[in-house]
C-alpha positions as CSV (number, residue, x, y, z in Angstrom):
1,X,11.9,-54.2,-96.0
2,X,11.2,-50.5,-96.1
3,X,13.8,-48.2,-97.2
4,X,14.9,-45.5,-94.8
5,X,15.9,-42.1,-96.0
6,X,19.0,-40.5,-94.7
7,X,17.2,-37.4,-93.4
8,X,14.9,-39.5,-91.4
9,X,17.7,-41.5,-90.1
10,X,19.6,-38.4,-89.2
11,X,16.7,-36.7,-87.4
12,X,15.7,-39.8,-85.4
13,X,18.9,-41.5,-84.5
14,X,21.8,-39.2,-84.8
15,X,20.6,-35.8,-83.6
16,X,19.6,-35.7,-80.0
17,X,16.3,-34.2,-79.0
18,X,16.6,-30.5,-78.5
19,X,15.7,-29.5,-75.0
20,X,12.7,-27.3,-74.6
21,X,13.3,-24.1,-72.9
22,X,10.7,-23.3,-70.3
23,X,10.1,-19.7,-69.6
24,X,9.0,-18.4,-66.3
25,X,5.3,-17.8,-66.0
26,X,4.3,-14.2,-66.6
27,X,2.4,-12.7,-63.8
28,X,0.0,-9.9,-64.3
29,X,0.6,-6.9,-62.0
30,X,-1.7,-6.5,-59.1
31,X,-4.3,-3.8,-59.3
32,X,-3.6,-0.7,-57.2
33,X,-5.0,-0.8,-53.7
34,X,-8.4,0.6,-53.2
35,X,-8.7,3.9,-51.3
36,X,-9.6,3.5,-47.6
37,X,-13.2,4.2,-46.9
38,X,-14.2,6.1,-43.7
39,X,-16.1,3.0,-42.6
40,X,-12.9,0.9,-42.6
41,X,-11.1,3.5,-40.5
42,X,-14.1,3.6,-38.1
43,X,-14.0,-0.2,-37.8
44,X,-10.3,-0.2,-37.1
45,X,-10.7,2.4,-34.4
46,X,-13.6,0.6,-32.9
47,X,-11.7,-2.7,-32.8
48,X,-8.7,-1.1,-31.2
49,X,-10.8,0.6,-28.5
50,X,-12.7,-2.6,-27.8
51,X,-9.4,-4.6,-27.5
52,X,-8.0,-1.9,-25.2
53,X,-11.0,-2.0,-23.0
54,X,-11.0,-5.8,-22.7
55,X,-7.3,-5.8,-21.9
56,X,-7.7,-3.0,-19.3
57,X,-10.6,-4.7,-17.7
58,X,-8.8,-8.1,-17.4
59,X,-5.7,-6.3,-16.0
60,X,-7.8,-4.5,-13.5
61,X,-9.5,-7.7,-12.4
62,X,-6.2,-9.4,-11.9
63,X,-4.9,-6.5,-9.8
64,X,-8.0,-6.5,-7.6
65,X,-7.7,-10.3,-7.1
66,X,-4.0,-9.9,-6.1
67,X,-4.9,-7.0,-3.8
68,X,-7.5,-9.1,-2.0
69,X,-5.1,-12.0,-1.7
70,X,-2.3,-9.8,-0.2
71,X,-4.8,-8.0,2.0
72,X,-5.9,-11.4,3.5
73,X,-2.3,-12.5,4.0
74,X,-1.4,-9.2,5.7
75,X,-4.5,-9.4,8.0
76,X,-3.5,-13.0,8.9
77,X,0.0,-12.0,9.7
78,X,-1.1,-9.1,11.8
79,X,-3.4,-11.4,13.8
80,X,-0.6,-13.8,14.3
81,X,1.7,-11.0,15.5
82,X,-1.0,-9.7,17.9
83,X,-1.4,-13.3,19.2
84,X,2.4,-13.5,19.8
85,X,2.4,-10.2,21.6
86,X,-0.4,-11.3,23.8
87,X,1.5,-14.5,24.6
88,X,4.5,-12.5,25.5
89,X,2.5,-10.3,27.8
90,X,0.9,-13.3,29.5
91,X,4.4,-14.8,30.3
92,X,5.3,-11.7,32.4
93,X,4.1,-11.4,35.9
94,X,3.0,-8.0,37.3
95,X,6.5,-7.4,38.8
96,X,8.1,-7.3,35.3
97,X,9.9,-10.6,35.5
98,X,9.5,-13.6,33.1
99,X,7.6,-16.5,34.4
100,X,9.6,-19.0,32.3
101,X,12.6,-20.0,34.5
102,X,14.6,-21.5,31.6
103,X,15.2,-18.1,29.9
104,X,17.4,-15.2,30.8
105,X,15.3,-12.8,33.0
106,X,15.1,-9.1,32.5
107,X,13.7,-6.5,34.9
108,X,11.6,-3.8,33.3
109,X,14.0,-0.9,33.6
110,X,16.2,0.5,36.3
111,X,16.3,4.2,37.4
112,X,18.3,5.2,34.3
113,X,16.0,3.6,31.8
114,X,18.3,0.8,30.8
115,X,17.4,-2.8,30.9
116,X,19.2,-4.8,33.5
117,X,19.7,-8.6,33.4
118,X,19.3,-10.7,36.5
119,X,20.4,-14.4,36.5
């Protein structure tokens, strides 16, 4: 049987393992930013103007489409209103009375310019 020395016994069994201290990694500083070249400024300006043009053109297209839609709707409503007025005019006889007997009948106007009702 091999003989164990006391120092070896002390270092392997009795003393706990010393924890290793980990240090934070050291980062190297970033190099200073490069100076802006005129070509970079030109590219930024060109990109901005191109984006502005595309956004303006799409907005204009949207407005034109909405205008056309509303114009069609307004024209359709005016045509319906004209048709309704024409229907009202056809319901009246030349004497100014309504031809429909179920409604209240109005004469055109009396001498004073006011409407009078006849039942």
